[in-house]
C-alpha positions as CSV (number, residue, x, y, z in Angstrom):
1,X,-4.3,0.6,8.4
2,X,-3.7,4.1,9.8
3,X,-7.2,5.6,9.6
4,X,-9.6,3.1,11.0
5,X,-13.3,3.0,10.2
6,X,-15.4,4.6,12.9
7,X,-19.0,5.6,13.6
8,X,-20.6,8.3,11.4
9,X,-20.4,11.0,14.2
10,X,-16.8,10.2,15.1
11,X,-15.8,10.0,11.4
12,X,-17.3,13.5,10.8
13,X,-15.4,14.8,13.9
14,X,-12.1,13.3,12.6
15,X,-12.7,14.8,9.2
16,X,-12.9,18.2,10.7
17,X,-9.4,17.7,12.0
18,X,-8.0,17.1,8.5
19,X,-7.3,19.3,5.5
20,X,-10.5,20.9,4.4
21,X,-12.1,20.7,7.8
22,X,-13.4,23.8,9.6
23,X,-11.5,22.9,12.9
24,X,-8.3,22.4,11.0
25,X,-8.7,25.7,9.1
26,X,-9.4,27.6,12.3
27,X,-6.4,26.1,14.0
28,X,-4.1,26.7,11.0
29,X,-5.2,30.4,10.7
30,X,-4.5,31.0,14.4
31,X,-1.1,29.3,14.4
32,X,0.1,30.9,11.2
33,X,-0.8,34.3,12.7
34,X,1.1,33.5,16.0
35,X,4.2,32.1,14.2
36,X,7.2,34.4,14.3
37,X,7.7,36.1,10.9
38,X,4.3,34.6,9.9
39,X,1.3,36.4,8.4
40,X,0.9,40.1,8.9
41,X,-0.1,40.9,12.4
42,X,-3.5,42.5,12.1
43,X,-5.7,43.3,15.1
44,X,-7.5,40.1,16.3
45,X,-10.5,39.9,18.5
46,X,-9.8,38.1,21.8
47,X,-12.8,35.8,21.2
48,X,-11.4,34.8,17.8
49,X,-8.0,34.2,19.2
50,X,-9.5,32.0,22.0
51,X,-11.5,30.0,19.4
52,X,-8.4,29.5,17.3
53,X,-6.3,28.3,20.2
54,X,-9.0,25.9,21.3
55,X,-9.2,24.6,17.7
56,X,-5.4,24.1,17.7
57,X,-5.6,22.0,20.9
58,X,-8.4,19.9,19.5
59,X,-6.5,19.2,16.3
60,X,-3.2,18.5,17.9
61,X,-4.8,16.2,20.4
62,X,-7.1,14.4,17.9
63,X,-4.8,13.7,15.0
64,X,-3.9,10.0,14.4
65,X,-0.5,8.8,15.4
66,X,1.8,6.6,13.3
67,X,5.0,4.8,14.1
68,X,7.7,4.9,11.4
69,X,9.8,1.8,11.3
70,X,13.0,2.3,9.3
71,X,15.8,0.0,8.2
72,X,19.6,0.4,9.0
73,X,20.3,1.4,5.3
74,X,21.5,4.8,4.0
75,X,17.9,5.6,3.0
76,X,16.6,4.6,6.5
77,X,19.3,6.7,8.1
78,X,18.3,9.7,5.9
79,X,14.6,9.4,7.0
80,X,15.7,8.9,10.6
81,X,17.8,12.1,10.4
82,X,14.9,14.0,8.9
83,X,12.4,12.9,11.5
84,X,14.9,13.5,14.4
85,X,15.4,17.2,13.6
86,X,14.4,19.5,16.4
87,X,14.4,23.2,17.1
88,X,14.3,24.2,20.8
89,X,13.6,20.6,21.6
90,X,10.4,20.5,19.4
91,X,10.4,18.0,16.5
92,X,10.3,19.7,13.2
93,X,9.0,16.9,11.0
94,X,6.9,14.7,13.3
95,X,4.0,16.9,14.4
96,X,1.0,17.2,12.1
97,X,2.8,15.8,9.0
98,X,1.1,15.2,5.7
99,X,1.0,11.4,5.0
100,X,-0.4,9.6,2.0
101,X,-1.4,6.0,2.4
102,X,-0.1,4.5,-0.9
103,X,-2.8,2.5,-2.7
104,X,-2.2,-0.8,-4.5
105,X,-1.7,0.9,-7.9
106,X,-1.8,4.2,-9.7
107,X,-5.2,3.2,-11.1
108,X,-6.5,2.8,-7.6
109,X,-5.0,6.1,-6.6
110,X,-6.9,7.9,-9.4
111,X,-10.2,6.1,-8.8
112,X,-13.1,7.1,-6.6
113,X,-13.6,9.9,-4.0
114,X,-15.0,13.2,-5.0
115,X,-11.9,15.2,-4.2
116,X,-9.9,13.1,-6.6
117,X,-11.8,14.6,-9.5
118,X,-9.4,17.5,-9.6
119,X,-6.5,15.1,-9.7
120,X,-7.9,13.1,-12.5
121,X,-8.8,16.2,-14.5
122,X,-5.3,17.6,-14.2
123,X,-3.8,14.3,-15.1
124,X,-5.9,14.1,-18.3
125,X,-5.0,17.7,-19.1
126,X,-1.3,16.9,-18.8
127,X,-1.6,13.8,-20.9
128,X,-3.5,15.7,-23.6
129,X,-0.5,18.1,-23.7
130,X,1.7,15.1,-24.3
131,X,3.6,15.5,-21.0
132,X,5.7,12.4,-20.3
133,X,7.1,11.4,-16.9
134,X,10.0,8.9,-16.5
135,X,12.6,7.8,-13.9
136,X,16.0,9.5,-14.0
137,X,18.5,6.7,-13.5
138,X,21.8,8.4,-13.9
139,X,23.4,11.0,-11.6
140,X,24.5,13.0,-14.7
141,X,20.9,13.1,-16.0
142,X,19.5,14.2,-12.6
143,X,22.1,17.0,-12.4
144,X,21.6,18.2,-16.0
145,X,17.8,18.4,-15.7
146,X,18.1,20.2,-12.3
147,X,20.4,22.8,-13.9
148,X,18.0,23.3,-16.8
149,X,15.0,23.7,-14.6
150,X,16.9,26.1,-12.3
151,X,17.6,28.3,-15.4
152,X,13.9,28.4,-16.1
153,X,12.6,28.9,-12.6
154,X,14.7,31.1,-10.3
155,X,12.8,29.9,-7.2
156,X,13.9,26.3,-7.9
157,X,15.7,24.9,-4.9
158,X,19.5,24.1,-4.7
159,X,20.2,20.5,-4.1
160,X,23.2,19.2,-2.2
161,X,25.3,17.6,-4.8
162,X,25.6,14.4,-2.7
163,X,21.8,13.8,-3.0
164,X,22.0,13.1,-6.7
165,X,23.6,9.7,-6.1
166,X,22.5,8.9,-2.6
167,X,21.4,5.3,-2.1
168,X,17.7,5.0,-1.7
169,X,16.8,8.2,-3.5
170,X,14.7,8.0,-6.6
171,X,14.2,10.7,-9.1
172,X,11.5,11.3,-11.8
173,X,11.4,14.0,-14.5
174,X,8.5,15.4,-16.5
175,X,9.1,16.4,-20.1
176,X,6.9,18.4,-22.5
177,X,6.2,17.5,-26.2
178,X,9.6,18.9,-27.2
179,X,11.3,16.7,-24.6
180,X,12.3,19.7,-22.5
181,X,12.2,19.2,-18.7
182,X,9.3,20.9,-16.9
183,X,9.2,19.0,-13.6
184,X,11.3,17.1,-11.2
185,X,10.4,14.8,-8.2
186,X,12.8,13.5,-5.7
187,X,11.9,10.7,-3.2
188,X,13.8,8.8,-0.6
189,X,12.5,5.2,-0.2
190,X,13.1,2.9,2.7
191,X,11.0,-0.2,2.7
192,X,7.4,0.7,3.8
193,X,8.1,4.5,4.0
194,X,9.1,7.1,1.5
195,X,9.8,10.8,1.9
196,X,8.8,13.2,-0.9
197,X,11.9,15.5,-0.8
198,X,10.7,17.7,-3.6
199,X,8.0,18.0,-6.3
200,X,8.6,21.1,-8.4
201,X,7.0,21.7,-11.8
202,X,6.6,24.7,-14.1
203,X,2.9,24.3,-14.6
204,X,-0.1,23.1,-12.5
205,X,-1.3,20.0,-14.5
206,X,2.2,18.5,-14.6
207,X,2.4,18.5,-10.8
208,X,-0.6,16.2,-10.6
209,X,0.6,13.9,-13.3
210,X,4.2,13.6,-11.9
211,X,2.9,13.0,-8.4
212,X,0.5,10.3,-9.7
213,X,3.4,8.6,-11.6
214,X,5.5,8.7,-8.4
215,X,2.7,7.1,-6.4
216,X,2.2,4.4,-9.0
217,X,5.9,3.5,-8.9
218,X,6.0,3.5,-5.1
219,X,2.9,1.2,-5.1
220,X,4.6,-1.2,-7.4
221,X,7.7,-1.2,-5.2
222,X,5.6,-2.1,-2.1
223,X,5.8,1.2,-0.3
224,X,2.9,1.8,2.1
225,X,3.2,5.4,3.2
226,X,4.5,8.6,1.6
227,X,5.2,11.7,3.8
228,X,6.2,15.2,2.7
229,X,9.3,17.1,3.5
230,X,7.7,19.9,5.3
231,X,7.1,21.2,8.8
232,X,3.8,21.2,10.7
233,X,1.0,21.1,8.1
234,X,-1.0,23.6,10.2
235,X,1.7,26.2,9.4
236,X,1.6,25.6,5.6
237,X,0.1,28.2,3.3
238,X,-3.6,27.5,2.5
239,X,-2.8,26.8,-1.1
240,X,-0.3,24.1,-0.2
241,X,-2.7,22.6,2.3
242,X,-5.4,22.5,-0.4
243,X,-2.9,20.9,-2.9
244,X,-2.0,18.1,-0.4
245,X,-5.7,17.6,0.3
246,X,-6.5,17.1,-3.4
247,X,-3.6,14.6,-3.6
248,X,-5.0,12.5,-0.8
249,X,-2.7,13.4,2.1
250,X,-3.9,13.4,5.7
251,X,-2.3,15.0,8.7
252,X,-0.8,12.7,11.4
253,X,1.7,12.7,14.2
254,X,4.8,10.6,13.5
255,X,7.1,8.8,15.9
256,X,10.2,6.7,15.2
257,X,9.6,3.0,15.8
258,X,12.1,0.1,16.2
259,X,14.4,-0.7,13.3
260,X,13.3,-3.3,10.8
261,X,15.2,-5.5,8.4
262,X,15.6,-4.3,4.8
263,X,13.4,-6.0,2.2
264,X,15.5,-7.6,-0.4
265,X,14.1,-7.7,-3.9
266,X,15.5,-8.6,-7.3
267,X,16.5,-6.3,-10.1
268,X,16.7,-7.3,-13.8
269,X,18.7,-5.6,-16.5
270,X,19.6,-6.4,-20.1
271,X,22.3,-5.5,-22.5
272,X,22.4,-5.8,-26.3
273,X,24.9,-8.1,-28.1
274,X,28.3,-6.5,-28.3
275,X,28.4,-5.5,-24.7
276,X,27.4,-1.9,-25.1
277,X,26.2,-1.5,-21.5
278,X,23.1,-1.8,-19.5
279,X,20.1,-0.4,-21.5
280,X,17.3,-0.6,-18.9
281,X,16.5,-2.0,-15.5
282,X,13.5,-2.8,-13.3
283,X,13.0,-3.3,-9.6
284,X,10.6,-5.6,-8.1
285,X,9.7,-6.3,-4.4
286,X,10.3,-9.7,-3.0
287,X,7.4,-12.0,-3.8
288,X,6.4,-10.2,-7.0
289,X,9.5,-11.0,-9.1
290,X,7.8,-13.1,-11.9
291,X,4.7,-11.0,-12.0
292,X,6.5,-7.7,-12.5
293,X,9.0,-9.2,-15.0
294,X,6.3,-10.9,-17.1
295,X,4.0,-7.9,-17.1
296,X,6.5,-5.0,-17.5
297,X,9.6,-6.4,-19.2
298,X,9.0,-9.8,-20.7
299,X,9.4,-8.5,-24.3
300,X,12.5,-6.6,-23.7
301,X,14.3,-9.3,-21.8
302,X,13.3,-12.0,-24.3
303,X,14.3,-9.8,-27.3
304,X,17.7,-9.2,-25.8
305,X,18.3,-12.9,-25.4
306,X,17.1,-13.7,-28.9
307,X,19.4,-11.1,-30.3
308,X,22.5,-12.5,-28.6
309,X,22.4,-10.1,-25.7
310,X,22.6,-10.9,-22.0
311,X,20.0,-10.5,-19.2
312,X,21.2,-9.9,-15.7
313,X,19.7,-10.1,-12.2
314,X,21.0,-8.6,-8.9
315,X,19.7,-8.4,-5.4
316,X,19.0,-4.9,-4.2
317,X,17.8,-3.3,-1.0
318,X,14.6,-2.0,-2.5
319,X,15.9,1.3,-3.5
320,X,17.4,1.5,-7.0
321,X,19.5,-0.6,-9.4
322,X,21.6,2.3,-10.5
323,X,25.1,2.0,-9.3
324,X,24.8,-1.8,-8.6
325,X,26.3,-2.9,-12.0
326,X,29.1,-4.7,-10.1
327,X,26.5,-6.9,-8.4
328,X,24.8,-8.0,-11.6
329,X,25.2,-11.6,-12.7
330,X,24.0,-13.3,-15.9
331,X,20.6,-14.8,-15.6
332,X,22.0,-18.3,-16.3
333,X,24.0,-18.0,-13.0
334,X,21.1,-16.9,-10.9
335,X,19.2,-19.2,-8.6
336,X,16.1,-20.7,-10.2
337,X,13.8,-18.9,-7.8
338,X,15.0,-15.5,-9.0
339,X,15.3,-16.2,-12.7
340,X,12.7,-14.4,-14.8
341,X,10.4,-16.9,-16.6
342,X,10.9,-14.9,-19.9
343,X,14.7,-15.7,-19.7
344,X,14.0,-19.5,-19.2
345,X,12.0,-19.8,-22.4
């Protein structure tokens, strides 16, 4: 665990160093004012400036520290490149970063804690509006939805075309009742860590629902921590700090730890009779193969087999099955330990 249990007094002190804390707010206001091209330079009393600088020292000294262990995969190298970026020798993405400790499931993420009430209310509001979120498996679909959203929202960021098919990147789209795209999430996943590259939606409630769906998918995949693609959280605008606070993020200093081996899982896909291509796929972390297949895709795999279709499995590096069609093999050729129980019946 990152944030250990402490005594009541120490816990209250630590909370003041996080989003929503008075010390964090004072430090953030001071640093945003001192940042070049930051907030308008209005006259500041010397006493207020000293208090702000003192609060900044306390926050920067007292924030928890986390080691990020990455794999030697394309996704791990992308996170390592991101965390290694510096300006004038100062790390851009390792000081006071927003980090979410991914819970065991989406249900656990929405449960408890008073500040999660806004999250739950917005999720319910989006569901009532028939907003649907789903993964975007193909590069073509990712690019098409991005172009459609850019046409609706001029401030929408421009992606490097290479990112649409980068190994280890996962994409989710949010769609309204007319099946028009209204949101997009882009995450780079490397074993225990994930980087939220972007989360952009055209309305407020959809942001909460899309983020909750992403967290639920990462929890199923065995990811432990999700960090944001932003600079020092103390320099973020107050509305972005508040949004991260409502989503459950906490500020922490990051450091790059030793490399770790990639976690190999198993993907399953199925095709209808007649060989019309792969229709769907699922990813499961090692150790949860049978549970995930039985709970999520038993019916689909079984129906494909009953109708004369073929089910496939393939090892993957815990990123995504898209683009690994060449590694797929029929379930009948898979080792018994990786064969879904639904395919053996």
